C-alpha positions as CSV (number, residue, x, y, z in Angstrom):
1,M,88.1,110.0,17.4
2,S,90.1,111.4,20.2
3,P,88.6,111.9,23.6
4,T,88.8,115.7,23.0
5,I,87.0,115.6,19.7
6,D,84.4,113.3,21.3
7,K,83.8,115.7,24.2
8,I,83.4,118.7,21.8
9,Q,81.0,116.7,19.6
10,E,79.0,115.6,22.6
11,D,78.7,119.2,23.8
12,L,77.8,120.4,20.3
13,D,75.1,117.6,20.0
14,V,73.5,118.7,23.3
15,L,73.7,122.4,22.2
16,V,72.0,121.6,18.9
17,A,69.2,119.6,20.6
18,M,68.7,122.3,23.2
19,A,68.5,125.1,20.5
20,A,65.9,123.0,18.6
21,E,63.6,122.8,21.7
22,M,64.3,126.3,23.1
23,D,61.2,127.9,21.7
24,D,58.9,125.3,23.2
25,Y,60.8,125.4,26.4
26,L,60.4,129.2,26.8
27,K,56.7,128.9,26.2
28,S,56.3,126.3,28.9
29,E,56.2,126.6,32.7
30,V,58.8,123.8,33.2
31,L,62.2,124.9,34.5
32,Y,64.0,121.6,33.7
33,W,62.6,120.5,30.4
34,P,62.9,116.8,29.5
35,M,64.6,116.6,26.1
36,V,63.0,114.6,23.2
37,R,66.2,112.5,23.2
38,G,66.1,111.0,26.6
39,D,69.8,110.4,26.7
40,M,70.5,114.1,27.0
41,P,70.5,116.4,30.1
42,K,67.4,118.3,30.8
43,L,67.1,121.6,28.9
44,T,67.4,124.9,30.8
45,L,68.4,128.3,29.6
46,G,71.5,128.2,31.8
47,G,72.5,124.8,30.6
48,Y,72.3,126.0,27.0
49,L,74.3,129.2,27.8
50,M,77.0,127.3,29.6
51,R,77.6,125.1,26.6
52,Q,77.4,128.0,24.1
53,H,80.0,129.8,26.2
54,R,82.5,127.0,26.3
55,L,82.0,126.0,22.6
56,Q,82.5,129.5,21.4
57,H,86.0,129.3,22.9
58,L,86.6,126.1,21.0
59,N,85.0,126.8,17.7
60,D,88.4,127.4,16.1
61,T,88.8,123.6,16.4
62,F,85.5,122.8,14.6
63,D,85.5,121.0,11.3
64,A,83.2,122.3,8.5
65,G,80.3,120.2,9.6
66,Q,80.6,121.3,13.2
67,K,80.8,124.9,12.2
68,E,77.6,124.6,10.3
69,E,75.9,122.8,13.3
70,W,77.2,125.6,15.6
71,E,76.0,128.4,13.5
72,T,72.6,126.8,13.0
73,A,72.2,126.2,16.7
74,V,73.1,129.7,17.7
75,Q,70.8,131.2,15.1
76,Q,68.0,128.9,16.2
77,F,68.6,130.0,19.8
78,Q,68.4,133.7,18.9
79,D,65.3,133.1,16.9
80,A,63.6,131.4,19.9
81,L,64.4,134.4,22.1
82,A,63.1,136.9,19.6
83,E,60.0,138.7,20.8
84,K,60.3,137.0,24.2
85,V,62.5,139.4,26.1
86,V,60.3,139.5,29.2
87,R,59.7,135.8,29.3
88,T,63.4,134.9,28.7
89,E,64.4,137.3,31.5
90,Q,61.9,135.8,33.8
91,R,63.1,132.3,33.0
92,A,66.8,133.3,33.5
93,R,66.0,134.9,36.9
94,E,64.1,131.9,38.0
95,E,66.8,129.5,37.1
96,L,69.5,131.8,38.6
97,G,67.7,131.7,41.9
98,V,67.4,127.9,41.8
99,R,71.1,127.5,40.8
100,A,72.2,129.8,43.6
101,R,70.2,127.9,46.1
102,Q,71.6,124.5,44.9
103,W,75.1,126.0,45.1
104,G,74.4,127.2,48.6
105,A,73.1,123.8,49.7
106,Y,76.2,122.2,48.4
107,L,78.4,124.7,50.3
108,N,76.4,123.9,53.4
109,D,77.3,120.3,52.9
110,V,80.9,121.2,52.5
111,Q,80.8,123.0,55.8
112,R,79.1,120.1,57.6
113,E,80.8,117.1,56.1
114,R,83.7,118.1,53.9
115,S,85.0,114.6,53.2
116,V,81.8,113.6,51.6
117,A,81.0,116.9,49.8
118,A,84.4,117.3,48.2
119,V,84.0,113.9,46.4
120,N,81.4,115.1,43.9
121,Y,82.7,118.7,43.4
122,E,83.1,118.4,39.6
123,T,79.3,117.8,39.4
124,A,78.2,120.3,42.1
125,V,80.3,123.2,40.6
126,E,78.2,123.0,37.4
127,N,75.5,125.0,39.3
128,R,78.0,127.8,40.0
129,V,79.1,127.8,36.3
130,V,75.5,127.9,35.1
131,A,74.8,130.7,37.5
132,A,77.8,132.7,36.1
133,A,76.5,132.2,32.6
134,L,73.0,133.4,33.6
135,V,74.5,136.5,35.3
136,H,76.5,137.3,32.2
137,F,73.3,136.8,30.1
138,L,71.2,139.0,32.3
139,Q,73.8,141.8,32.2
140,T,73.6,141.9,28.4
141,P,71.0,144.2,26.9
142,P,68.0,144.0,26.4
143,Y,68.0,141.9,29.7
144,R,68.4,143.4,33.2
145,M,70.1,141.9,36.2
146,E,67.9,141.8,39.3
147,N,69.5,143.6,42.3
148,G,70.9,141.3,45.0
149,V,71.5,138.1,43.0
150,A,75.1,138.6,42.1
151,P,76.1,139.8,45.6
152,N,74.4,136.6,46.9
153,L,76.7,134.5,44.7
154,D,79.7,136.5,46.0
155,M,78.6,135.8,49.5
156,L,78.3,132.1,48.8
157,D,81.7,132.1,47.2
158,A,83.2,133.8,50.2
159,G,81.8,131.0,52.3
160,L,83.7,128.5,50.2
161,R,87.1,130.2,50.6
162,P,87.9,129.0,54.1
163,Y,87.6,125.4,52.9
164,W,89.3,126.0,49.5
165,Q,92.4,124.2,48.2
166,A,93.7,125.6,44.9
167,G,94.7,123.0,42.4
168,A,94.2,121.8,38.8
169,F,91.2,122.6,36.6
170,V,88.4,120.2,37.7
171,W,86.7,119.7,34.3
172,P,88.2,118.3,31.1
173,A,91.3,120.2,30.1
174,L,89.8,121.3,26.7
175,W,87.3,123.5,28.5
176,E,90.0,125.4,30.5
177,K,90.3,127.9,27.6
178,A,86.8,129.0,28.2
179,Y,87.2,129.5,32.0
180,P,90.2,131.7,33.0
181,Q,91.2,131.2,36.6
182,S,91.0,134.9,37.3
183,D,87.2,134.8,36.8
184,Y,86.4,131.1,37.6
185,W,88.7,130.5,40.5
186,W,86.3,127.9,41.9
187,L,87.0,125.6,38.9
188,Y,90.7,125.5,39.9
189,G,90.9,123.2,42.9
190,R,88.3,121.8,45.3
191,P,87.2,122.0,48.9
192,R,89.6,120.4,51.3
193,K,88.4,117.0,52.5
194,T,89.5,117.6,56.1
């Protein structure tokens, strides 16, 4: 398998596993749900939404088996959310607040010690990507976006701009299709080290 195919399959495997546990996750009080398969990232609504977003932009590359896995996972996710609008909205808002705080903490590190903070940007920016996925989700009926959260992200992003150095897409190139630079400028470059 090529590295691109491996990365797509890896993302799809995580999406499938997250969809399978989504119903139990939404019924729980745990924000970062430990997956049954311990070698996977913890389940969050935003983590699922991020993967669904980027995979839907790549599904034209899926083989027949992957298409079936994709369709089953998306349906299982929709089934898990059925009859849980209020709970799902609460969980999305809770995670959005946490992701925004984590992004803000990272940006504070960038301001204090740029040479150290810029090193792990590819990992830290995931909080911003997940926050964007949650904002989009909460702006889609029947969900509602809470006042003040999106402006807070805009304010945090404005705090990054003085330290920003535009450049290449920071994640694997295959995901670039899902994240146009006009909407996800913070994935195209990194904070300056000095």
